[in-house]
N, C-alpha and C positions, 0 to 999 in steps of 0.2 A: 115342626111346630108352626112354621109360617103357613105351610099347606093346610094344616088342621084349623088354624085360626083365621086364615085369609087376611092376616095383618100385612100392612105395607112394609113393616120393618121389624125384625126380631134380632136381638143382640144378646150375647153372653160376654159380660165384661169381667175379667179376672185381674185382681190386683194382689201382689205378694207384699205383705208387710203393711205398715202404716206410715212410713216416713214420706217426706216430700219428694224423694227421688226413687220411690219404688216403681218397679216395672208394672205396666198395665197392658194386658192383651185384650183386644176387642175383636170378637168374631161375630159376624152378622150375616143375615140373609135379607134380601130385599134391596132397596136403594142404598147408596153409600151416603150415610148421614154426615160423616166427617167431610167428605168432598162437597156435599151440598152446603154444609155450614161454611166451609172455606169459600165457596163461590158466593155465598150470601154475606161474607165478611163478618161473621159472628162466630163465637166459640161454640163447639159442640155441647150439647146439654150436659153430658157427664163432666166435662172439664169446667163448665161454668157453674154448675149446681152441685159440685161434689159434696159440699157440706150437707145438702139435702139427702143425697144417696147414703152418706155415712150415718145419718141419723135414723135410717130405717131399722125397724126391729126385725131381726132375721126370721124368715119363714112367713111373714105376713105380707099379703099382696097390697100394694098401694097404688094410688094415683098420686104422682108427685105434687099435683095441684092441691091435694089434701093438706100438705104441709105448709102451704102459704095461703090458705083460705082466709086466715085472719088478717092478711096484709093485702088489701085490694090493689095497691099500687104495684107490688111485686107480682101479684097474680096476673094483672093486666099486662105487665111488661113481659112476663114469661109466655103468656098466651100469644102475644104478638111475635115473639121469637119463634115459638113452635109453629105458628101459622106460616112463617117465612120458610120453614123447613118442610112444609106440607104435612104437619102433624096436628090433628085435632084432638086426640086423646091418647093416653098411654097407660100402661100398667107395668109395675116393676116389683120384683121380690128380691130381697137380699139373702144370700147364702154364705154362712161363715163356717170355718173349720178349725180344727186344733193345730193345723200346721202353719198358722199365721197368714191365712189368705182371706180375702173377701171377694165375693162374686155377686153380680147382679144380673138376673134374667129379666129382659125387658122386651115388651112388645109395644108397637105404636102404629096408629093408622090415622087416615084423614077423617074418618067418621068415628062416632062414639064407640068406645069399647063396651062389652057386655059382661054380664055376670058369668057367662060361660067362659069368657077369656080369663077372668080372675080364677075361676075354678080350675081351668087348665094349668095355669101357672102354679097354683097351689099344689096340684096333684103331681107336678113334675119335680118339686123341690127335693124330696128324698132321693130320687134317682139321679138328679144332677149333682147332688151333694156327694153321692158315692163315686160318680164319675170324676168329679173334681178331686176328691181325696186320692184316687188312684193316679190321676194326672199329676198332681203335685208330688206325690211320693215317687213316681217314675222320674219326674224332672229332677228331684233331689238326688235320686240314685244315679242318674246320668251325669249330673254335675260332680258328684263324689267320685265316680269312676274316672271322669276326665282329669280331675285334680290329682287323684292317686296316680294315674298313668303319667301325668306331667311331672309329678314329684319324683317318681321312680326314674324316669328318663333323665331328669336333670342331675340325679345323683349316680347315674351310670348303672342302673339296675333294670332288669326286665324279668318277666315271669311267663311260665307256661304251665298249664294243667295237663296231666297225663292220666289215662285210665289204667286199669290193671294189666293191660297188654302193651303198655308204654306207647299208646297212640295218643296223638294230640287231641285234647278236648277243646282247649282255647289257649290263646297266647296274646299278650298285650302288644299294642302297635309298635312300641320301641324295639322289642325283641324280634318281632316279625320282620321289620324293616332291616334290622341289623343282620339277621340270619340270611335273608335274601341277598343282601349286598355283599356280605363277607364270607358266607359259608356256602354259597352257590346252590341254595335249596330254599324251598318255601316251607313254612310251618302250616300244614293244612289239617284242619280237623278231620279226625278219622284215619289219619295216616301216621306211620312211625316218624320219628324225628330223623330227617335225612341230613347228610353231611357229617355223620359221626363215623369214626373208625369202628371196626368190628368189636374190639374190646370194650369201648365206651358204650356201644349199642347194647351189648350183652349185660354190662353192669347196670345200665339204666333199666333194662327190662327186668332184671332180678330185683332191683329196688322197688319198682312199681308193683310187682307181684307180692313182695313182702309187705309193703305198706298198705296194699289193698286188704290183706288178711289181718294185719295188726296196726291199727291207727294210733297206738300208744308208743310206737317206736320213736326214738329220738331222731332229730334232724341229722343228716349226714352230708359231708361235703363230697363233691365229685368234680373231677376235671372232665368237662365235656369235649373240649377241643384244646389243642396246644397252639394251633396257628390258624386264625387268631386265638389267643388264649381266652377261653370262656370257662370260668368256674361256676359251679352251681351248688346251692344248698338245697338238698332234697328234703321236703317236709311232708308228712302225711296230710292229705286233704281233710279239712274239718268236716265238710258237709257230705257225709256218707249217704244221705238220703236224696241228694240232688239227682235230677233226671239224667244228667250226663254221667253220673257216678265217677267223678275223678278220684284217682287213687293217691296222687301226690302232686305237690306244687314244686316246681324247680325255680328257685329264685336265682337269677343269673347275674353275674357281673359282666358289664359290657365295656371293653376297652374304649376309652375316649380321651381325646386331648382336653386340656383345661380350656375353659371359656376364654375367648379373646378379651373379655371384660374382667378377668380375674384380678389383674393388677389394679385396675381402676376400683374394683369393689374393696380389695384389701386396703388400698390407700384411704378410701372413705371411711371404712369401719374403724381403722386404727390410727387415723390421722397421720399417715405417712406421706413422704414425698413420693412422686410417681416412680422415680428411679429406684428408690428404696423398696417400693412394693414390687417392682419388676425383679429386683434381685431376690426378694423373698420367694417369689413364685419359681424362679430358676433353681434356688436351693431346695425348695420343696419337691422339685422334679428330680432331685438326685444329683444335680450338677455340683461340682466342686466350686469354690470361690474363683479359682483360676479359669475354669471352663465358663462360668457365668460372666466373668469379666471380659473374656475374649468375645463371647457372643453379643455382649451389650456394648462393646467398643470402649470399655473402661480399662484404666491401668489396674494392675493388681492391687496397688496401694489404695487407690480410690475405692475399689470394691471392698477391701478390708475395712476401710473407714465406714462405708455404708453398712456393712454387716455389724459393726460395733454399735452403730446408732440404732440399727434394727433391734438387736438384742436388748438394748436399754429401753427403747420405746415399748417393746412388746413384753418386756419382763420375762424373757426366756434366757436360759443359760447356755445354749448352744444350738447347733443345727438340728439335732434330734427333736428338741422341744419346739423349735421353729416349724419344722415339718408337721408336727402334731397340731400345732395351732392353726396352720394354714388349712390342713385337711378337715379341721372341725369348723371352718368358717364357710361362708357362702361363696368365697372366691373360687372354689373348685367346682361349683355347680355349673351345669351346662347353660 
C-alpha cells in the first residue's frame, strides 16, 4: 500500500475489545511514528486522539481533521503536533468485526492526500476485513489450544491422534515431552508409537483399525506401558473429514508428583494451618498417619490430633473422603 500510494507512513492498528487495558497491535511501513513522537516528546496520534478514531463510522474514509473542523483551537493544536511528526495530511478508515475487534487502516504524508488515496483505502476495506477476521480467528484458536494443553498438563493428562494404521498424526507437547523423557522414544508424525511392547503395539493397531471403520464404537481403556505406567482411553476421532484422517484419540494419564504448592493451595482454599494441609496431602498420597507423622517429624499423637482437626474443618468422615476432597481440589494440579 505504501508503494502504491507513495505515502510516508502507512499503518494498520488492531485493537481487541473496548476496555482500557485491551491489547493494541500496530504494524506499519515507512518511518517509525511512535519513535518520532517519543523523540518529539509528544504522544503518538492514536494514543492522544483515540476518541476521534473510535468515533469513525466503519468503512468510511476520513481525514481526522474533519472531526475537529468545528473547533479551530483543537484543529490548530493538532496540526502543530502533526507538523512536528512530519505529517501534513492523513486518511484513515475504521474496520470492525463480529469477534470484538476494531482496526484502523491509516496513511499519512507530508504533502496533501488525494482522492486516489481515499479510493485506495476504501477499495481495500473488504479485503483487509477478511484478513483480520482470519487473523483474529487463528489467534483465538492458538490461545484456546495453548490453554487446553496447559490445562491437560496440569491435571496429568496428554493426548495423541493416531490414523487407521496406528501411526501418529499429532501429539500434545506434554505427552511428547513425557514420552521422550520416560519412554526412550519420540512421538513423530507418520510413525508408529515407539516404546511399546509387542502386545500393546498389536492391541493399539487393532483398536485404530476398528475405530477407523466404526466411529460409533465406545471409548475403551488400554494400558500402554507398565513402567512407567501410562494408561490411555481410546476414543474414535470425531473429525473423519480432516485432511490427516485421524482414527482415534488416545487420552493418556501421565504419572506426576503433586505440585510443591499443593499444601499451600489446600491451606488457602480450606483455611487450614500449613502443617494440617501438609498432613492432608500426605494422607491423600496413600500414607498412613504413622508414615506421615514420621516423614513430617511429628509424634503419632500430634498427627492424630491434626487429622481430627482436618476431618472437622473439612467436613469429612475419614481418610477416604479426605482423599476424594483433595483430588477434586486445585491442590493436585501441576
